[in-house]
C-alpha positions in Angstrom: 162.4 67.1 100.2 159.3 69.6 99.4 160.8 72.6 100.2 163.5 71.9 98.0 160.8 71.0 95.4 159.3 74.2 96.2 162.3 76.2 95.4 162.7 74.5 91.7 159.0 74.3 91.1 159.0 78.2 92.0 162.1 78.9 89.9 161.1 77.2 86.7 157.3 77.7 87.0 158.4 81.5 87.5 160.1 81.4 84.3 158.7 78.4 82.1 155.2 77.8 83.8 156.1 74.6 84.4 156.1 74.5 88.4 154.2 71.1 88.6 156.7 69.5 86.6 158.6 69.2 90.3 156.2 70.1 92.1 153.6 67.4 92.4 155.7 64.5 91.5 157.1 65.2 94.9 154.1 65.4 96.5 153.3 62.0 95.3 156.8 60.5 96.4 155.7 62.1 99.6 152.7 59.5 99.7 149.9 61.5 98.9 147.3 59.7 96.8 147.1 61.4 92.9 143.9 63.9 93.3 144.9 64.8 97.5 148.3 65.9 95.4 146.9 67.9 92.6 144.6 69.9 95.0 147.7 70.2 97.5 150.0 71.5 94.9 147.5 74.2 93.6 147.1 75.5 97.2 150.7 75.5 97.4 151.6 77.5 93.9 149.4 80.1 95.2 153.0 80.8 97.0 154.9 80.8 93.3 152.0 83.7 92.2 153.0 85.7 94.6 156.5 85.5 94.2 156.4 85.9 91.0 154.0 88.6 90.5 156.4 90.2 93.1 159.5 89.8 90.8 157.6 90.4 87.4 156.7 94.3 89.0 159.0 96.6 86.4 157.9 94.6 83.5 154.2 94.9 84.5 154.1 98.5 84.2 152.2 99.3 81.1 150.3 96.0 81.1 147.1 97.3 83.0 144.7 97.2 79.6 145.7 94.0 78.9 145.2 92.4 82.2 142.2 93.9 82.5 140.8 92.4 79.9 142.4 88.7 80.4 141.7 88.5 84.2 138.1 87.8 84.1 138.5 85.0 82.0 140.9 83.6 83.8 139.1 83.7 86.7 136.0 81.8 85.1 138.8 79.6 83.4 139.8 78.5 87.1 136.7 77.7 88.6 135.9 75.5 85.7 139.1 73.4 85.7 138.6 73.1 89.8 134.8 72.2 89.4 136.1 69.7 86.4 138.7 68.4 88.7 136.6 67.6 91.6 133.9 65.8 89.6 136.6 63.2 87.9 137.1 60.0 89.9 140.7 59.7 91.3 141.2 56.2 89.0 140.6 58.7 86.1 142.5 61.4 86.6 145.7 59.3 87.2 145.6 57.8 83.6 144.6 61.8 82.2 147.6 63.3 84.5 150.6 61.3 81.7 148.5 62.8 78.7 148.3 66.2 80.5 151.4 66.2 81.2 153.3 65.3 78.1 150.9 67.8 76.4 152.2 70.8 78.1 155.8 69.4 78.3 155.3 69.3 74.3 154.0 72.5 74.4 156.9 74.4 75.6 159.3 72.9 72.8 157.2 74.9 70.4 159.4 77.7 68.7 157.8 81.3 69.7 157.3 84.2 66.7 156.1 87.6 68.6 153.2 89.1 66.7 153.6 91.8 64.3 153.0 95.4 64.8 148.6 95.2 66.3 148.5 98.9 65.4 148.8 98.3 62.1 145.8 95.8 62.1 142.0 96.4 61.1 139.9 97.0 63.9 138.1 93.7 62.8 140.7 92.2 63.1 141.9 93.5 66.7 138.7 92.9 67.5 139.0 89.3 66.8 142.5 89.1 68.2 141.1 90.3 71.2 137.8 87.1 71.0 140.6 84.6 70.6 142.7 86.0 73.2 139.7 85.7 76.2 139.0 82.2 74.8 142.4 81.3 74.9 142.9 82.7 78.2 139.8 80.5 79.1 140.5 77.6 78.1 144.3 77.6 79.3 143.0 78.6 82.8 140.8 75.8 82.8 143.6 73.5 82.3 145.0 75.6 85.1 142.7 74.6 87.9 142.7 71.4 86.5 145.4 70.5 86.6 148.4 73.2 85.2 151.6 71.2 84.4 153.3 74.1 81.8 149.7 75.6 82.1 151.8 79.3 81.8 153.7 78.1 78.6 150.7 78.3 76.6 149.8 81.3 78.2 153.6 82.8 77.7 153.2 81.4 74.0 149.9 83.1 73.7 150.9 86.3 74.8 153.7 86.4 72.3 151.8 85.6 69.2 148.8 87.6 70.1 150.3 90.8 72.4 153.7 91.0 70.7 155.6 91.7 74.4 159.0 90.6 75.0 159.8 87.8 76.5 160.3 89.0 80.1 157.1 91.2 79.7 155.0 88.3 78.2 156.4 86.5 81.2 155.2 89.0 83.8 151.7 88.7 81.8 151.6 85.5 82.4 152.6 84.9 86.0 149.7 87.3 86.7 147.1 85.8 84.8 148.0 82.1 86.1 148.5 83.3 89.5 145.0 84.6 89.3 143.3 81.2 88.1 145.3 79.0 90.1 144.5 81.5 93.2 140.6 80.9 92.6 140.8 77.6 92.2 143.0 77.2 95.1 140.6 79.1 97.1 137.8 76.1 95.9 140.3 73.4 97.2 140.7 74.9 100.3 136.6 75.0 101.3 136.0 71.6 99.8 139.1 69.1 99.0 140.9 67.2 100.8 143.9 69.8 101.1 147.2 68.3 103.1 148.0 72.0 104.8 151.6 70.8 106.4 152.2 69.6 102.8 150.9 73.2 101.4 152.8 75.0 104.4 156.7 73.3 102.9 156.2 73.5 99.3 154.5 76.8 99.3 157.7 78.6 101.5 159.8 76.9 98.6 157.7 78.3 96.0 158.1 81.7 97.4 161.5 81.7 97.1 162.0 80.3 93.8 159.6 82.5 91.9 160.9 85.4 93.2 164.1 84.8 91.8 162.5 83.5 88.1 161.5 86.8 86.9 165.5 88.1 87.2 166.2 85.3 85.8 164.1 85.7 82.7 165.5 89.4 83.0 168.6 88.9 82.4 169.0 85.0 80.9 168.1 83.3 77.4 165.5 81.3 78.5 165.6 78.7 74.9 168.5 76.4 76.5 166.8 76.2 79.6 163.1 76.1 78.5 164.5 73.2 76.3 165.4 71.2 78.9 162.5 71.7 80.8 160.4 70.8 78.3 162.2 67.5 77.6 162.6 66.4 81.4 158.8 67.4 81.6 157.9 64.5 78.6 160.5 61.8 80.6 158.3 62.8 83.6 155.4 62.2 81.7 156.6 58.5 79.6 157.0 57.5 83.7 153.9 58.5 85.3 151.8 56.8 82.2 153.7 53.5 82.3 153.3 53.7 86.0 149.1 54.5 85.3 148.9 52.1 82.6 151.3 49.1 83.5 
Protein backbone atom coordinates (compact mmCIF):
# COMPACT_ATOMS: atom_id res chain seq x y z
CA UNK A 1 0.00 0.00 0.00
CA UNK A 2 2.78 2.43 0.91
CA UNK A 3 4.66 1.69 -2.31
CA UNK A 4 1.52 2.40 -4.37
CA UNK A 5 0.86 5.59 -2.37
CA UNK A 6 4.46 6.60 -3.01
CA UNK A 7 4.03 6.24 -6.77
CA UNK A 8 0.89 8.39 -6.68
CA UNK A 9 2.54 10.88 -4.32
CA UNK A 10 5.68 11.09 -6.43
CA UNK A 11 3.64 11.67 -9.57
CA UNK A 12 1.38 14.34 -8.08
CA UNK A 13 4.23 15.88 -6.11
CA UNK A 14 6.50 16.36 -9.11
CA UNK A 15 3.60 17.75 -11.14
CA UNK A 16 1.59 19.84 -8.70
CA UNK A 17 3.38 19.72 -5.34
CA UNK A 18 0.77 17.57 -3.64
CA UNK A 19 2.76 14.46 -2.76
CA UNK A 20 1.69 14.55 0.88
CA UNK A 21 -1.98 14.45 -0.08
CA UNK A 22 -1.36 10.83 -1.11
CA UNK A 23 1.53 9.79 1.14
CA UNK A 24 0.61 11.26 4.54
CA UNK A 25 -2.88 9.65 4.73
CA UNK A 26 -1.37 6.31 3.70
CA UNK A 27 0.96 6.47 6.69
CA UNK A 28 -2.00 7.23 8.95
CA UNK A 29 -3.87 4.23 7.53
CA UNK A 30 -0.76 2.11 8.20
CA UNK A 31 -1.18 2.97 11.89
CA UNK A 32 1.41 5.68 12.49
CA UNK A 33 0.45 8.53 14.86
CA UNK A 34 0.26 12.00 13.24
CA UNK A 35 3.66 13.44 14.17
CA UNK A 36 5.48 10.16 13.46
CA UNK A 37 3.65 9.93 10.13
CA UNK A 38 4.66 13.48 9.27
CA UNK A 39 8.38 13.08 9.99
CA UNK A 40 8.42 9.69 8.24
CA UNK A 41 6.67 11.27 5.27
CA UNK A 42 9.23 14.08 5.09
CA UNK A 43 12.15 11.64 5.06
CA UNK A 44 10.49 9.45 2.41
CA UNK A 45 9.87 12.50 0.21
CA UNK A 46 13.62 12.95 -0.18
CA UNK A 47 13.25 10.26 -2.86
CA UNK A 48 10.55 12.41 -4.46
CA UNK A 49 13.00 15.29 -4.69
CA UNK A 50 15.68 13.09 -6.26
CA UNK A 51 13.34 11.66 -8.90
CA UNK A 52 11.70 14.97 -9.78
CA UNK A 53 15.02 16.79 -10.20
CA UNK A 54 16.37 14.00 -12.42
CA UNK A 55 13.22 14.21 -14.53
CA UNK A 56 13.45 18.02 -14.74
CA UNK A 57 17.02 18.29 -16.04
CA UNK A 58 16.11 19.67 -19.50
CA UNK A 59 14.13 22.54 -17.94
CA UNK A 60 16.81 23.33 -15.34
CA UNK A 61 19.28 24.53 -17.95
CA UNK A 62 19.72 28.28 -17.65
CA UNK A 63 18.16 28.55 -14.16
CA UNK A 64 21.41 28.61 -12.13
CA UNK A 65 21.01 32.26 -11.09
CA UNK A 66 17.42 31.81 -9.92
CA UNK A 67 18.26 28.67 -7.94
CA UNK A 68 21.41 30.17 -6.41
CA UNK A 69 19.30 33.00 -5.00
CA UNK A 70 16.48 30.76 -3.78
CA UNK A 71 18.31 27.80 -2.22
CA UNK A 72 19.70 29.63 0.87
CA UNK A 73 16.15 30.75 1.75
CA UNK A 74 14.94 27.19 1.19
CA UNK A 75 17.55 25.84 3.61
CA UNK A 76 16.60 28.35 6.32
CA UNK A 77 12.90 27.70 5.79
CA UNK A 78 13.30 23.93 5.95
CA UNK A 79 15.24 24.13 9.22
CA UNK A 80 12.70 26.52 10.74
CA UNK A 81 9.76 24.34 9.73
CA UNK A 82 11.38 21.19 11.15
CA UNK A 83 12.10 22.88 14.48
CA UNK A 84 8.56 24.24 14.59
CA UNK A 85 7.10 20.78 14.03
CA UNK A 86 9.24 19.19 16.74
CA UNK A 87 8.20 21.86 19.24
CA UNK A 88 4.46 21.50 18.52
CA UNK A 89 2.48 19.12 20.79
CA UNK A 90 1.02 16.11 18.97
CA UNK A 91 -2.52 17.00 20.07
CA UNK A 92 -2.20 20.44 18.58
CA UNK A 93 -0.73 19.07 15.38
CA UNK A 94 -3.74 16.81 14.81
CA UNK A 95 -5.93 19.91 14.80
CA UNK A 96 -3.58 22.00 12.65
CA UNK A 97 -3.25 19.46 9.84
CA UNK A 98 -6.77 19.88 8.35
CA UNK A 99 -6.35 23.65 8.14
CA UNK A 100 -2.92 23.37 6.50
CA UNK A 101 -4.11 20.77 4.05
CA UNK A 102 -7.28 22.72 3.24
CA UNK A 103 -5.34 25.93 2.62
CA UNK A 104 -2.78 24.15 0.47
CA UNK A 105 -5.43 22.36 -1.57
CA UNK A 106 -7.33 25.59 -2.21
CA UNK A 107 -4.08 27.22 -3.34
CA UNK A 108 -3.82 24.85 -6.25
CA UNK A 109 -7.22 26.01 -7.53
CA UNK A 110 -6.18 29.68 -7.77
CA UNK A 111 -5.45 30.94 -11.29
CA UNK A 112 -1.79 31.51 -12.11
CA UNK A 113 -0.82 34.26 -14.52
CA UNK A 114 2.73 34.51 -15.86
CA UNK A 115 4.57 37.69 -14.98
CA UNK A 116 5.57 40.28 -17.55
CA UNK A 117 9.04 40.56 -19.04
CA UNK A 118 11.38 41.29 -16.09
CA UNK A 119 13.91 43.06 -18.34
CA UNK A 120 11.53 46.00 -18.73
CA UNK A 121 11.29 46.64 -14.96
CA UNK A 122 13.30 49.32 -13.20
CA UNK A 123 16.28 48.44 -10.96
CA UNK A 124 14.28 49.31 -7.85
CA UNK A 125 11.38 47.15 -8.96
CA UNK A 126 13.68 44.22 -9.75
CA UNK A 127 15.33 44.54 -6.33
CA UNK A 128 11.95 44.59 -4.61
CA UNK A 129 10.84 41.58 -6.66
CA UNK A 130 13.95 39.63 -5.62
CA UNK A 131 13.40 40.50 -1.96
CA UNK A 132 9.77 39.42 -2.14
CA UNK A 133 10.80 36.22 -3.90
CA UNK A 134 13.35 35.38 -1.20
CA UNK A 135 10.91 36.02 1.63
CA UNK A 136 8.21 34.01 -0.15
CA UNK A 137 10.57 31.05 -0.64
CA UNK A 138 11.53 31.25 3.05
CA UNK A 139 7.89 31.31 4.22
CA UNK A 140 6.76 28.52 1.89
CA UNK A 141 9.72 26.33 2.87
CA UNK A 142 8.88 26.81 6.56
CA UNK A 143 5.52 25.32 5.68
CA UNK A 144 7.27 22.66 3.60
CA UNK A 145 9.46 21.63 6.53
CA UNK A 146 6.53 21.72 8.93
CA UNK A 147 4.00 19.72 6.92
CA UNK A 148 4.42 20.32 3.22
CA UNK A 149 1.20 19.28 1.48
CA UNK A 150 0.97 21.55 -1.58
CA UNK A 151 3.99 23.65 -0.61
CA UNK A 152 5.10 22.93 -4.16
CA UNK A 153 1.88 24.45 -5.49
CA UNK A 154 2.68 27.70 -3.71
CA UNK A 155 6.25 27.68 -5.05
CA UNK A 156 5.01 26.93 -8.56
CA UNK A 157 2.58 29.84 -8.45
CA UNK A 158 5.30 32.14 -7.12
CA UNK A 159 7.83 31.21 -9.81
CA UNK A 160 5.20 31.67 -12.52
CA UNK A 161 4.16 35.10 -11.22
CA UNK A 162 7.56 36.52 -10.25
CA UNK A 163 9.89 34.71 -12.61
CA UNK A 164 7.89 34.63 -15.82
CA UNK A 165 8.91 31.03 -16.62
CA UNK A 166 6.83 28.59 -18.58
CA UNK A 167 4.99 26.01 -16.51
CA UNK A 168 7.59 23.31 -17.19
CA UNK A 169 10.50 25.58 -16.22
CA UNK A 170 8.74 26.89 -13.10
CA UNK A 171 7.94 23.31 -12.13
CA UNK A 172 11.59 22.32 -12.47
CA UNK A 173 12.71 25.19 -10.23
CA UNK A 174 10.01 24.26 -7.74
CA UNK A 175 11.25 20.68 -7.63
CA UNK A 176 14.79 21.77 -6.77
CA UNK A 177 13.86 24.36 -4.13
CA UNK A 178 11.29 22.16 -2.42
CA UNK A 179 13.66 19.20 -2.57
CA UNK A 180 16.32 21.21 -0.75
CA UNK A 181 13.93 22.37 1.98
CA UNK A 182 12.53 18.88 2.42
CA UNK A 183 16.01 17.36 2.49
CA UNK A 184 17.21 19.71 5.22
CA UNK A 185 14.15 18.97 7.36
CA UNK A 186 14.60 15.23 6.72
CA UNK A 187 18.17 15.31 8.03
CA UNK A 188 16.94 16.90 11.28
CA UNK A 189 14.10 14.39 11.61
CA UNK A 190 16.42 11.46 10.90
CA UNK A 191 18.57 12.46 13.86
CA UNK A 192 16.06 13.50 16.53
CA UNK A 193 12.54 12.38 15.47
CA UNK A 194 10.72 9.00 15.59
CA UNK A 195 11.17 8.07 11.92
CA UNK A 196 9.78 4.67 10.90
CA UNK A 197 12.46 3.47 8.48
CA UNK A 198 10.61 0.46 7.07
CA UNK A 199 7.81 2.79 6.00
CA UNK A 200 10.38 5.21 4.56
CA UNK A 201 11.82 2.49 2.32
CA UNK A 202 8.44 1.37 0.97
CA UNK A 203 7.05 4.87 0.50
CA UNK A 204 10.32 6.32 -0.79
CA UNK A 205 10.74 3.62 -3.44
CA UNK A 206 7.31 4.46 -4.81
CA UNK A 207 8.04 8.18 -4.68
CA UNK A 208 11.22 7.69 -6.70
CA UNK A 209 9.30 5.90 -9.45
CA UNK A 210 6.38 8.33 -9.58
CA UNK A 211 8.46 11.50 -9.35
CA UNK A 212 10.71 10.45 -12.20
CA UNK A 213 7.64 10.30 -14.47
CA UNK A 214 5.97 13.52 -13.30
CA UNK A 215 8.16 16.12 -15.07
CA UNK A 216 7.69 14.23 -18.34
CA UNK A 217 3.92 14.53 -17.88
CA UNK A 218 4.24 18.28 -17.21
CA UNK A 219 6.35 18.62 -20.33
CA UNK A 220 3.74 16.98 -22.56
CA UNK A 221 0.30 17.40 -20.94
CA UNK A 222 -1.92 20.41 -20.01
CA UNK A 223 -1.79 20.63 -16.24
CA UNK A 224 -4.98 22.53 -15.36
CA UNK A 225 -7.46 19.60 -15.30
CA UNK A 226 -5.05 17.49 -13.26
CA UNK A 227 -4.38 20.25 -10.72
CA UNK A 228 -8.10 20.91 -10.43
CA UNK A 229 -8.79 17.26 -9.63
CA UNK A 230 -5.95 17.08 -7.09
CA UNK A 231 -7.03 20.32 -5.41
CA UNK A 232 -10.60 19.15 -5.01
CA UNK A 233 -9.41 15.81 -3.66
CA UNK A 234 -7.22 17.63 -1.15
CA UNK A 235 -10.14 19.75 0.05
CA UNK A 236 -12.24 16.62 0.53
CA UNK A 237 -9.42 15.01 2.50
CA UNK A 238 -8.99 18.12 4.66
CA UNK A 239 -12.69 18.03 5.53
CA UNK A 240 -12.45 14.36 6.53
CA UNK A 241 -9.35 14.92 8.67
CA UNK A 242 -11.02 17.94 10.26
CA UNK A 243 -14.07 15.90 11.19
CA UNK A 244 -11.84 13.19 12.67
CA UNK A 245 -9.76 15.72 14.64
CA UNK A 246 -12.60 17.81 16.09
CA UNK A 247 -15.39 15.34 16.65
